[in-house]
C-alpha positions as CSV (number, residue, x, y, z in Angstrom):
1,M,2.8,4.6,10.9
2,L,3.9,6.2,7.7
3,K,6.9,4.8,5.9
4,Y,9.2,6.7,3.5
5,Y,11.7,5.9,0.8
6,V,14.8,8.0,1.2
7,C,18.3,8.2,-0.4
8,E,20.4,5.6,1.4
9,A,23.5,7.9,1.3
10,W,21.5,10.7,2.9
11,K,20.2,8.3,5.5
12,N,23.8,7.3,6.4
13,N,24.8,11.0,6.7
14,V,26.6,11.3,3.4
15,T,24.7,14.5,2.6
16,N,27.0,15.7,-0.2
17,I,25.7,12.8,-2.5
18,C,22.0,13.4,-2.3
19,R,19.2,15.0,-0.4
20,S,16.6,13.1,1.6
21,N,13.9,13.4,-1.1
22,A,11.7,11.3,1.2
23,I,8.7,9.8,-0.6
24,R,5.9,8.2,1.2
25,T,5.6,4.5,0.3
26,D,1.8,4.7,0.2
27,Y,2.1,7.1,-2.7
28,A,5.1,5.6,-4.4
29,D,4.2,1.9,-4.4
30,P,0.9,2.2,-6.4
31,Y,2.5,4.6,-8.9
32,V,5.5,2.3,-9.5
33,L,3.3,-0.8,-9.8
34,N,1.0,1.0,-12.3
35,K,4.0,2.0,-14.4
36,I,5.3,-1.6,-14.5
37,V,1.8,-2.8,-15.6
38,E,1.8,-0.1,-18.4
39,L,5.2,-1.2,-19.6
40,L,4.2,-4.9,-19.6
41,H,1.1,-4.1,-21.6
42,N,3.0,-2.0,-24.1
43,E,5.5,-4.8,-24.8
44,H,3.0,-6.8,-26.9
């Protein structure tokens, strides 16, 4: 089963704040983790 990150306000039917902008977690998680690693390596 695919999982998605979505705007919490949109998920709760407050559509004037944001759109769904659903992002698959299997795409987002590795991207975010790689960016964190890059930031950690660049601090030194």
